[in-house]
N, CA, C, O and the ligand as a Tripos MOL2 file, in Angstrom:
@<TRIPOS>MOLECULE
protein
  245   243    62     0     0
PROTEIN
NO_CHARGES

@<TRIPOS>ATOM
      1 N          14.8370   13.0450  -26.6930 N.3       1 MET1
      2 CA         15.6860   11.9930  -26.1430 C.3       1 MET1
      3 C          14.8080   10.8620  -25.5770 C.2       1 MET1
      4 O          13.8640   11.0970  -24.8240 O.2       1 MET1
      5 N          15.1430    9.6850  -25.9520 N.am      2 LYS2
      6 CA         14.3840    8.5290  -25.4660 C.3       2 LYS2
      7 C          15.1520    7.7950  -24.3800 C.2       2 LYS2
      8 O          16.2780    7.3430  -24.5870 O.2       2 LYS2
      9 N          14.5280    7.6870  -23.2350 N.am      3 GLY3
     10 CA         15.1800    6.9430  -22.1750 C.3       3 GLY3
     11 C          14.9980    5.4550  -22.3980 C.2       3 GLY3
     12 O          13.9280    4.9980  -22.8000 O.2       3 GLY3
     13 N          16.0420    4.7150  -22.1340 N.am      4 SER4
     14 CA         15.9240    3.2880  -22.3110 C.3       4 SER4
     15 C          15.3980    2.6230  -21.0570 C.2       4 SER4
     16 O          14.9840    1.4640  -21.0670 O.2       4 SER4
     17 N          15.4250    3.3740  -19.9940 N.am      5 GLU5
     18 CA         14.9970    2.8210  -18.7210 C.3       5 GLU5
     19 C          13.4830    2.8790  -18.6090 C.2       5 GLU5
     20 O          12.8620    3.9230  -18.8100 O.2       5 GLU5
     21 N          12.9200    1.7560  -18.2910 N.am      6 LYS6
     22 CA         11.4880    1.6930  -18.1150 C.3       6 LYS6
     23 C          11.1080    2.1550  -16.7310 C.2       6 LYS6
     24 O          11.8180    1.9010  -15.7570 O.2       6 LYS6
     25 N          10.0090    2.8190  -16.6560 N.am      7 LEU7
     26 CA          9.4950    3.2280  -15.3450 C.3       7 LEU7
     27 C           8.6870    2.0830  -14.7490 C.2       7 LEU7
     28 O           7.7340    1.5870  -15.3490 O.2       7 LEU7
     29 N           9.0840    1.6940  -13.5900 N.am      8 ARG8
     30 CA          8.3440    0.6090  -12.8980 C.3       8 ARG8
     31 C           8.0430    1.0970  -11.5050 C.2       8 ARG8
     32 O           8.9360    1.5190  -10.7690 O.2       8 ARG8
     33 N           6.7820    1.0370  -11.1530 N.am      9 ILE9
     34 CA          6.3730    1.4960   -9.8190 C.3       9 ILE9
     35 C           5.7090    0.3450   -9.0890 C.2       9 ILE9
     36 O           4.7530   -0.2610   -9.5730 O.2       9 ILE9
     37 N           6.2420    0.0640   -7.9160 N.am     10 PHE10
     38 CA          5.6500   -0.9770   -7.1070 C.3      10 PHE10
     39 C           4.6750   -0.3470   -6.1340 C.2      10 PHE10
     40 O           4.9460    0.7160   -5.5760 O.2      10 PHE10
     41 N           3.5590   -0.9890   -5.9310 N.am     11 SER11
     42 CA          2.5570   -0.3790   -5.0780 C.3      11 SER11
     43 C           1.7490   -1.4170   -4.2920 C.2      11 SER11
     44 O           1.5090   -2.5380   -4.7410 O.2      11 SER11
     45 N           1.3470   -0.9810   -3.0960 N.am     12 CYS12
     46 CA          0.4410   -1.7960   -2.3080 C.3      12 CYS12
     47 C          -1.0070   -1.5130   -2.7400 C.2      12 CYS12
     48 O          -1.2490   -0.6880   -3.6210 O.2      12 CYS12
     49 N          -1.9380   -2.1900   -2.1260 N.am     13 GLU13
     50 CA         -3.3530   -2.0060   -2.4490 C.3      13 GLU13
     51 C          -3.7880   -0.5330   -2.2340 C.2      13 GLU13
     52 O          -4.5690    0.0080   -3.0170 O.2      13 GLU13
     53 N          -3.2850    0.0870   -1.1900 N.am     14 THR14
     54 CA         -3.6960    1.4470   -0.8390 C.3      14 THR14
     55 C          -3.2290    2.4760   -1.8380 C.2      14 THR14
     56 O          -3.9470    3.4380   -2.1090 O.2      14 THR14
     57 N          -2.0740    2.3050   -2.3810 N.am     15 HIS15
     58 CA         -1.4610    3.3410   -3.1900 C.3      15 HIS15
     59 C          -1.5060    3.1060   -4.6880 C.2      15 HIS15
     60 O          -0.8340    3.8040   -5.4470 O.2      15 HIS15
     61 N          -2.2810    2.1420   -5.1150 N.am     16 ILE16
     62 CA         -2.2730    1.8200   -6.5280 C.3      16 ILE16
     63 C          -2.7890    2.9550   -7.3960 C.2      16 ILE16
     64 O          -2.2930    3.1610   -8.5040 O.2      16 ILE16
     65 N          -3.7640    3.6820   -6.9150 N.am     17 ASN17
     66 CA         -4.2830    4.8070   -7.7060 C.3      17 ASN17
     67 C          -3.2220    5.9100   -7.8300 C.2      17 ASN17
     68 O          -3.0690    6.5440   -8.8740 O.2      17 ASN17
     69 N          -2.5170    6.1040   -6.7510 N.am     18 GLN18
     70 CA         -1.4200    7.0800   -6.7700 C.3      18 GLN18
     71 C          -0.3340    6.6510   -7.7550 C.2      18 GLN18
     72 O           0.2070    7.4760   -8.4930 O.2      18 GLN18
     73 N          -0.0270    5.3810   -7.7610 N.am     19 ALA19
     74 CA          0.9980    4.8690   -8.6450 C.3      19 ALA19
     75 C           0.5720    5.0330  -10.1190 C.2      19 ALA19
     76 O           1.3770    5.4100  -10.9710 O.2      19 ALA19
     77 N          -0.6850    4.7470  -10.3910 N.am     20 LEU20
     78 CA         -1.1940    4.9010  -11.7810 C.3      20 LEU20
     79 C          -1.1600    6.3630  -12.1910 C.2      20 LEU20
     80 O          -0.7630    6.6810  -13.3120 O.2      20 LEU20
     81 N          -1.5730    7.2650  -11.2940 N.am     21 ASP21
     82 CA         -1.5570    8.6800  -11.5990 C.3      21 ASP21
     83 C          -0.1510    9.1660  -11.8860 C.2      21 ASP21
     84 O           0.0690    9.9580  -12.8010 O.2      21 ASP21
     85 N           0.8050    8.6830  -11.0940 N.am     22 MET22
     86 CA          2.1770    9.1270  -11.2700 C.3      22 MET22
     87 C           2.7140    8.6150  -12.5980 C.2      22 MET22
     88 O           3.4270    9.3330  -13.2980 O.2      22 MET22
     89 N           2.3770    7.3850  -12.9460 N.am     23 PHE23
     90 CA          2.8590    6.8390  -14.2000 C.3      23 PHE23
     91 C           2.3120    7.6300  -15.3680 C.2      23 PHE23
     92 O           3.0680    8.0210  -16.2570 O.2      23 PHE23
     93 N           1.0340    7.8690  -15.3840 N.am     24 VAL24
     94 CA          0.4040    8.6140  -16.4740 C.3      24 VAL24
     95 C           0.9800   10.0300  -16.5820 C.2      24 VAL24
     96 O           1.2070   10.5280  -17.6850 O.2      24 VAL24
     97 N           1.2160   10.6800  -15.4290 N.am     25 ALA25
     98 CA          1.7920   12.0080  -15.4260 C.3      25 ALA25
     99 C           3.1930   12.0450  -16.0340 C.2      25 ALA25
    100 O           3.5600   12.9970  -16.7230 O.2      25 ALA25
    101 N           3.9550   11.0100  -15.7710 N.am     26 GLU26
    102 CA          5.3330   10.9850  -16.2470 C.3      26 GLU26
    103 C           5.4750   10.4280  -17.6510 C.2      26 GLU26
    104 O           6.3130   10.8960  -18.4220 O.2      26 GLU26
    105 N           4.6890    9.4610  -17.9830 N.am     27 GLN27
    106 CA          4.8760    8.7610  -19.2660 C.3      27 GLN27
    107 C           3.8730    9.1930  -20.3370 C.2      27 GLN27
    108 O           4.0540    8.8880  -21.5160 O.2      27 GLN27
    109 N           2.8290    9.8920  -19.9350 N.am     28 LYS28
    110 CA          1.7930   10.3430  -20.8820 C.3      28 LYS28
    111 C           1.1540    9.1660  -21.6310 C.2      28 LYS28
    112 O           0.6700    9.3150  -22.7530 O.2      28 LYS28
    113 N           1.1650    8.0290  -21.0030 N.am     29 THR29
    114 CA          0.5520    6.8500  -21.6250 C.3      29 THR29
    115 C           0.0240    5.9810  -20.5040 C.2      29 THR29
    116 O           0.4820    6.0670  -19.3640 O.2      29 THR29
    117 N          -0.9280    5.1590  -20.8330 N.am     30 PHE30
    118 CA         -1.5140    4.3300  -19.7840 C.3      30 PHE30
    119 C          -0.6630    3.0880  -19.5390 C.2      30 PHE30
    120 O          -0.2500    2.4050  -20.4770 O.2      30 PHE30
    121 N          -0.4120    2.8100  -18.2730 N.am     31 PRO31
    122 CA          0.4620    1.6910  -17.9480 C.3      31 PRO31
    123 C          -0.2070    0.3330  -17.9470 C.2      31 PRO31
    124 O          -1.4290    0.2220  -18.0510 O.2      31 PRO31
    125 N           0.5930   -0.6700  -17.8320 N.am     32 MET32
    126 CA          0.1260   -1.9980  -17.6470 C.3      32 MET32
    127 C           0.2040   -2.2990  -16.1380 C.2      32 MET32
    128 O           1.1850   -1.9780  -15.4660 O.2      32 MET32
    129 N          -0.8420   -2.9130  -15.6510 N.am     33 LEU33
    130 CA         -0.9060   -3.2090  -14.2330 C.3      33 LEU33
    131 C          -0.8350   -4.7260  -14.0450 C.2      33 LEU33
    132 O          -1.6530   -5.4780  -14.5740 O.2      33 LEU33
    133 N           0.1580   -5.1440  -13.2830 N.am     34 GLU34
    134 CA          0.3090   -6.5850  -13.0470 C.3      34 GLU34
    135 C           0.3900   -6.8770  -11.5720 C.2      34 GLU34
    136 O           0.8220   -6.0420  -10.7780 O.2      34 GLU34
    137 N          -0.0290   -8.0670  -11.2150 N.am     35 ARG35
    138 CA          0.1310   -8.5300   -9.8420 C.3      35 ARG35
    139 C           1.4800   -9.1690   -9.6690 C.2      35 ARG35
    140 O           1.9360   -9.9010  -10.5470 O.2      35 ARG35
    141 N           2.1170   -8.9120   -8.5770 N.am     36 LEU36
    142 CA          3.3820   -9.5550   -8.3010 C.3      36 LEU36
    143 C           3.1710  -11.0040   -7.8820 C.2      36 LEU36
    144 O           2.1170  -11.3670   -7.3600 O.2      36 LEU36
    145 N           4.1740  -11.8120   -8.1150 N.am     37 THR37
    146 CA          4.1280  -13.1780   -7.5860 C.3      37 THR37
    147 C           4.3460  -13.1270   -6.0790 C.2      37 THR37
    148 O           4.8200  -12.1170   -5.5580 O.2      37 THR37
    149 N           4.0140  -14.1770   -5.3920 N.am     38 ASP38
    150 CA          4.1700  -14.2140   -3.9500 C.3      38 ASP38
    151 C           5.6100  -13.9470   -3.5300 C.2      38 ASP38
    152 O           5.8770  -13.2730   -2.5350 O.2      38 ASP38
    153 N           6.5180  -14.4920   -4.3120 N.am     39 GLU39
    154 CA          7.9390  -14.2920   -4.0260 C.3      39 GLU39
    155 C           8.3600  -12.8440   -4.1690 C.2      39 GLU39
    156 O           9.1170  -12.3150   -3.3550 O.2      39 GLU39
    157 N           7.8560  -12.2100   -5.2250 N.am     40 GLU40
    158 CA          8.1850  -10.8050   -5.4650 C.3      40 GLU40
    159 C           7.5660   -9.9040   -4.3710 C.2      40 GLU40
    160 O           8.1530   -8.9060   -3.9520 O.2      40 GLU40
    161 N           6.4120  -10.2830   -3.9510 N.am     41 LYS41
    162 CA          5.7180   -9.4930   -2.8910 C.3      41 LYS41
    163 C           6.5710   -9.3860   -1.6400 C.2      41 LYS41
    164 O           6.6530   -8.3320   -1.0090 O.2      41 LYS41
    165 N           7.2010  -10.4910   -1.2960 N.am     42 LEU42
    166 CA          7.9970  -10.5550   -0.0650 C.3      42 LEU42
    167 C           9.2330   -9.6670   -0.1320 C.2      42 LEU42
    168 O           9.6900   -9.1370    0.8810 O.2      42 LEU42
    169 N           9.7580   -9.5170   -1.3260 N.am     43 SER43
    170 CA         11.0130   -8.7590   -1.4340 C.3      43 SER43
    171 C          10.8510   -7.3430   -1.9530 C.2      43 SER43
    172 O          11.8400   -6.6410   -2.1640 O.2      43 SER43
    173 N           9.6150   -6.9180   -2.1580 N.am     44 THR44
    174 CA          9.3990   -5.6140   -2.7570 C.3      44 THR44
    175 C           8.4480   -4.7730   -1.9210 C.2      44 THR44
    176 O           7.3250   -5.1820   -1.6270 O.2      44 THR44
    177 N           8.9180   -3.5910   -1.5440 N.am     45 LYS45
    178 CA          8.0560   -2.6890   -0.7630 C.3      45 LYS45
    179 C           7.3740   -1.7020   -1.6760 C.2      45 LYS45
    180 O           7.8590   -1.3800   -2.7600 O.2      45 LYS45
    181 N           6.2450   -1.2360   -1.2110 N.am     46 CYS46
    182 CA          5.5030   -0.1790   -1.9160 C.3      46 CYS46
    183 C           6.3760    1.0770   -2.0480 C.2      46 CYS46
    184 O           7.1690    1.3840   -1.1570 O.2      46 CYS46
    185 N           6.2260    1.7880   -3.1490 N.am     47 THR47
    186 CA          6.9780    3.0290   -3.3720 C.3      47 THR47
    187 C           6.5860    4.1190   -2.3900 C.2      47 THR47
    188 O           7.3920    4.9980   -2.0830 O.2      47 THR47
    189 N           5.3530    4.0690   -1.8950 N.am     48 TYR48
    190 CA          4.8350    5.1450   -1.0940 C.3      48 TYR48
    191 C           4.7470    4.8720    0.4140 C.2      48 TYR48
    192 O           4.5770    5.7850    1.2220 O.2      48 TYR48
    193 N           4.8650    3.6230    0.7530 N.am     49 CYS49
    194 CA          4.8280    3.2860    2.1910 C.3      49 CYS49
    195 C           5.7110    2.0390    2.3830 C.2      49 CYS49
    196 O           6.3910    1.5980    1.4570 O.2      49 CYS49
    197 N           5.6860    1.5050    3.5550 N.am     50 ASN50
    198 CA          6.6060    0.3980    3.8300 C.3      50 ASN50
    199 C           5.9280   -0.9780    3.8080 C.2      50 ASN50
    200 O           6.4920   -1.9780    4.2520 O.2      50 ASN50
    201 N           4.7250   -0.9920    3.2870 N.am     51 VAL51
    202 CA          3.9910   -2.2440    3.1940 C.3      51 VAL51
    203 C           4.5000   -3.0220    1.9660 C.2      51 VAL51
    204 O           4.9610   -2.4280    0.9910 O.2      51 VAL51
    205 N           4.4120   -4.3200    2.0320 N.am     52 ALA52
    206 CA          4.7800   -5.1510    0.8870 C.3      52 ALA52
    207 C           3.8970   -4.7790   -0.2920 C.2      52 ALA52
    208 O           2.6880   -4.6000   -0.1470 O.2      52 ALA52
    209 N           4.5100   -4.6660   -1.4510 N.am     53 SER53
    210 CA          3.7130   -4.2670   -2.6230 C.3      53 SER53
    211 C           2.9630   -5.4330   -3.1880 C.2      53 SER53
    212 O           3.3460   -6.5850   -2.9830 O.2      53 SER53
    213 N           1.9010   -5.1500   -3.8980 N.am     54 ILE54
    214 CA          1.0410   -6.1760   -4.5060 C.3      54 ILE54
    215 C           1.0540   -6.0480   -6.0100 C.2      54 ILE54
    216 O           0.9620   -7.0350   -6.7400 O.2      54 ILE54
    217 N           1.1720   -4.8030   -6.4630 N.am     55 TYR55
    218 CA          1.1150   -4.5310   -7.9120 C.3      55 TYR55
    219 C           2.3980   -3.9260   -8.4460 C.2      55 TYR55
    220 O           3.1640   -3.2820   -7.7300 O.2      55 TYR55
    221 N           2.5990   -4.1570   -9.7190 N.am     56 ILE56
    222 CA          3.6710   -3.3940  -10.3990 C.3      56 ILE56
    223 C           3.0190   -2.6670  -11.5710 C.2      56 ILE56
    224 O           2.2680   -3.2480  -12.3550 O.2      56 ILE56
    225 N           3.3280   -1.3970  -11.6610 N.am     57 VAL57
    226 CA          2.8310   -0.5610  -12.7420 C.3      57 VAL57
    227 C           4.0170   -0.3250  -13.6700 C.2      57 VAL57
    228 O           5.0450    0.2040  -13.2460 O.2      57 VAL57
    229 N           3.8770   -0.7140  -14.9320 N.am     58 SER58
    230 CA          5.0160   -0.5510  -15.8430 C.3      58 SER58
    231 C           4.5290   -0.3260  -17.2780 C.2      58 SER58
    232 O           3.3560   -0.4950  -17.6120 O.2      58 SER58
    233 N           5.5040    0.0640  -18.1020 N.am     59 ASP59
    234 CA          5.2130    0.2450  -19.5070 C.3      59 ASP59
    235 C           4.8770   -1.0990  -20.1360 C.2      59 ASP59
    236 O           5.4800   -2.1150  -19.7900 O.2      59 ASP59
    237 N           3.9400   -1.1120  -21.0390 N.am     60 GLU60
    238 CA          3.5460   -2.4080  -21.5740 C.3      60 GLU60
    239 C           4.5410   -2.9980  -22.5860 C.2      60 GLU60
    240 O           4.4600   -4.1800  -22.9210 O.2      60 GLU60
    241 N           5.4740   -2.1740  -23.0670 N.am     61 LYS61
    242 CA          6.4320   -2.6800  -24.0110 C.3      61 LYS61
    243 C           7.7250   -3.1670  -23.3260 C.2      61 LYS61
    244 O           8.6450   -3.6300  -24.0010 O.2      61 LYS61
    245 ZN          1.6440    1.8380   -0.1560 Zn       62 ZN62
@<TRIPOS>BOND
     1     1     2 1
     2     2     3 1
     3     3     4 2
     4     3     5 am
     5     5     6 1
     6     6     7 1
     7     7     8 2
     8     7     9 am
     9     9    10 1
    10    10    11 1
    11    11    12 2
    12    11    13 am
    13    13    14 1
    14    14    15 1
    15    15    16 2
    16    15    17 am
    17    17    18 1
    18    18    19 1
    19    19    20 2
    20    19    21 am
    21    21    22 1
    22    22    23 1
    23    23    24 2
    24    23    25 am
    25    25    26 1
    26    26    27 1
    27    27    28 2
    28    27    29 am
    29    29    30 1
    30    30    31 1
    31    31    32 2
    32    31    33 am
    33    33    34 1
    34    34    35 1
    35    35    36 2
    36    35    37 am
    37    37    38 1
    38    38    39 1
    39    39    40 2
    40    39    41 am
    41    41    42 1
    42    42    43 1
    43    43    44 2
    44    43    45 am
    45    45    46 1
    46    46    47 1
    47    47    48 2
    48    47    49 am
    49    49    50 1
    50    50    51 1
    51    51    52 2
    52    51    53 am
    53    53    54 1
    54    54    55 1
    55    55    56 2
    56    55    57 am
    57    57    58 1
    58    58    59 1
    59    59    60 2
    60    59    61 am
    61    61    62 1
    62    62    63 1
    63    63    64 2
    64    63    65 am
    65    65    66 1
    66    66    67 1
    67    67    68 2
    68    67    69 am
    69    69    70 1
    70    70    71 1
    71    71    72 2
    72    71    73 am
    73    73    74 1
    74    74    75 1
    75    75    76 2
    76    75    77 am
    77    77    78 1
    78    78    79 1
    79    79    80 2
    80    79    81 am
    81    81    82 1
    82    82    83 1
    83    83    84 2
    84    83    85 am
    85    85    86 1
    86    86    87 1
    87    87    88 2
    88    87    89 am
    89    89    90 1
    90    90    91 1
    91    91    92 2
    92    91    93 am
    93    93    94 1
    94    94    95 1
    95    95    96 2
    96    95    97 am
    97    97    98 1
    98    98    99 1
    99    99   100 2
   100    99   101 am
   101   101   102 1
   102   102   103 1
   103   103   104 2
   104   103   105 am
   105   105   106 1
   106   106   107 1
   107   107   108 2
   108   107   109 am
   109   109   110 1
   110   110   111 1
   111   111   112 2
   112   111   113 am
   113   113   114 1
   114   114   115 1
   115   115   116 2
   116   115   117 am
   117   117   118 1
   118   118   119 1
   119   119   120 2
   120   119   121 am
   121   121   122 1
   122   122   123 1
   123   123   124 2
   124   123   125 am
   125   125   126 1
   126   126   127 1
   127   127   128 2
   128   127   129 am
   129   129   130 1
   130   130   131 1
   131   131   132 2
   132   131   133 am
   133   133   134 1
   134   134   135 1
   135   135   136 2
   136   135   137 am
   137   137   138 1
   138   138   139 1
   139   139   140 2
   140   139   141 am
   141   141   142 1
   142   142   143 1
   143   143   144 2
   144   143   145 am
   145   145   146 1
   146   146   147 1
   147   147   148 2
   148   147   149 am
   149   149   150 1
   150   150   151 1
   151   151   152 2
   152   151   153 am
   153   153   154 1
   154   154   155 1
   155   155   156 2
   156   155   157 am
   157   157   158 1
   158   158   159 1
   159   159   160 2
   160   159   161 am
   161   161   162 1
   162   162   163 1
   163   163   164 2
   164   163   165 am
   165   165   166 1
   166   166   167 1
   167   167   168 2
   168   167   169 am
   169   169   170 1
   170   170   171 1
   171   171   172 2
   172   171   173 am
   173   173   174 1
   174   174   175 1
   175   175   176 2
   176   175   177 am
   177   177   178 1
   178   178   179 1
   179   179   180 2
   180   179   181 am
   181   181   182 1
   182   182   183 1
   183   183   184 2
   184   183   185 am
   185   185   186 1
   186   186   187 1
   187   187   188 2
   188   187   189 am
   189   189   190 1
   190   190   191 1
   191   191   192 2
   192   191   193 am
   193   193   194 1
   194   194   195 1
   195   195   196 2
   196   195   197 am
   197   197   198 1
   198   198   199 1
   199   199   200 2
   200   199   201 am
   201   201   202 1
   202   202   203 1
   203   203   204 2
   204   203   205 am
   205   205   206 1
   206   206   207 1
   207   207   208 2
   208   207   209 am
   209   209   210 1
   210   210   211 1
   211   211   212 2
   212   211   213 am
   213   213   214 1
   214   214   215 1
   215   215   216 2
   216   215   217 am
   217   217   218 1
   218   218   219 1
   219   219   220 2
   220   219   221 am
   221   221   222 1
   222   222   223 1
   223   223   224 2
   224   223   225 am
   225   225   226 1
   226   226   227 1
   227   227   228 2
   228   227   229 am
   229   229   230 1
   230   230   231 1
   231   231   232 2
   232   231   233 am
   233   233   234 1
   234   234   235 1
   235   235   236 2
   236   235   237 am
   237   237   238 1
   238   238   239 1
   239   239   240 2
   240   239   241 am
   241   241   242 1
   242   242   243 1
   243   243   244 2
@<TRIPOS>SUBSTRUCTURE
     1 MET1         2 RESIDUE 1 A MET
     2 LYS2         6 RESIDUE 1 A LYS
     3 GLY3        10 RESIDUE 1 A GLY
     4 SER4        14 RESIDUE 1 A SER
     5 GLU5        18 RESIDUE 1 A GLU
     6 LYS6        22 RESIDUE 1 A LYS
     7 LEU7        26 RESIDUE 1 A LEU
     8 ARG8        30 RESIDUE 1 A ARG
     9 ILE9        34 RESIDUE 1 A ILE
    10 PHE10       38 RESIDUE 1 A PHE
    11 SER11       42 RESIDUE 1 A SER
    12 CYS12       46 RESIDUE 1 A CYS
    13 GLU13       50 RESIDUE 1 A GLU
    14 THR14       54 RESIDUE 1 A THR
    15 HIS15       58 RESIDUE 1 A HIS
    16 ILE16       62 RESIDUE 1 A ILE
    17 ASN17       66 RESIDUE 1 A ASN
    18 GLN18       70 RESIDUE 1 A GLN
    19 ALA19       74 RESIDUE 1 A ALA
    20 LEU20       78 RESIDUE 1 A LEU
    21 ASP21       82 RESIDUE 1 A ASP
    22 MET22       86 RESIDUE 1 A MET
    23 PHE23       90 RESIDUE 1 A PHE
    24 VAL24       94 RESIDUE 1 A VAL
    25 ALA25       98 RESIDUE 1 A ALA
    26 GLU26      102 RESIDUE 1 A GLU
    27 GLN27      106 RESIDUE 1 A GLN
    28 LYS28      110 RESIDUE 1 A LYS
    29 THR29      114 RESIDUE 1 A THR
    30 PHE30      118 RESIDUE 1 A PHE
    31 PRO31      122 RESIDUE 1 A PRO
    32 MET32      126 RESIDUE 1 A MET
    33 LEU33      130 RESIDUE 1 A LEU
    34 GLU34      134 RESIDUE 1 A GLU
    35 ARG35      138 RESIDUE 1 A ARG
    36 LEU36      142 RESIDUE 1 A LEU
    37 THR37      146 RESIDUE 1 A THR
    38 ASP38      150 RESIDUE 1 A ASP
    39 GLU39      154 RESIDUE 1 A GLU
    40 GLU40      158 RESIDUE 1 A GLU
    41 LYS41      162 RESIDUE 1 A LYS
    42 LEU42      166 RESIDUE 1 A LEU
    43 SER43      170 RESIDUE 1 A SER
    44 THR44      174 RESIDUE 1 A THR
    45 LYS45      178 RESIDUE 1 A LYS
    46 CYS46      182 RESIDUE 1 A CYS
    47 THR47      186 RESIDUE 1 A THR
    48 TYR48      190 RESIDUE 1 A TYR
    49 CYS49      194 RESIDUE 1 A CYS
    50 ASN50      198 RESIDUE 1 A ASN
    51 VAL51      202 RESIDUE 1 A VAL
    52 ALA52      206 RESIDUE 1 A ALA
    53 SER53      210 RESIDUE 1 A SER
    54 ILE54      214 RESIDUE 1 A ILE
    55 TYR55      218 RESIDUE 1 A TYR
    56 ILE56      222 RESIDUE 1 A ILE
    57 VAL57      226 RESIDUE 1 A VAL
    58 SER58      230 RESIDUE 1 A SER
    59 ASP59      234 RESIDUE 1 A ASP
    60 GLU60      238 RESIDUE 1 A GLU
    61 LYS61      242 RESIDUE 1 A LYS
    62 ZN62       245 GROUP 0 **** ****
């Protein structure tokens, strides 16, 4: 079964390695790492803590 939902993980500087590990464990593929825009940073919290996120880890397609 193929899920249509993409996995997207938001992460702060501290938890980026954790986010990458989690993505690889779940998707069995290496993710694309992008920096959020300033606007996105303000409205998005890290998945692992309450700090504003800096990165988004997502599928490249
Ligand atoms: Zn964090």
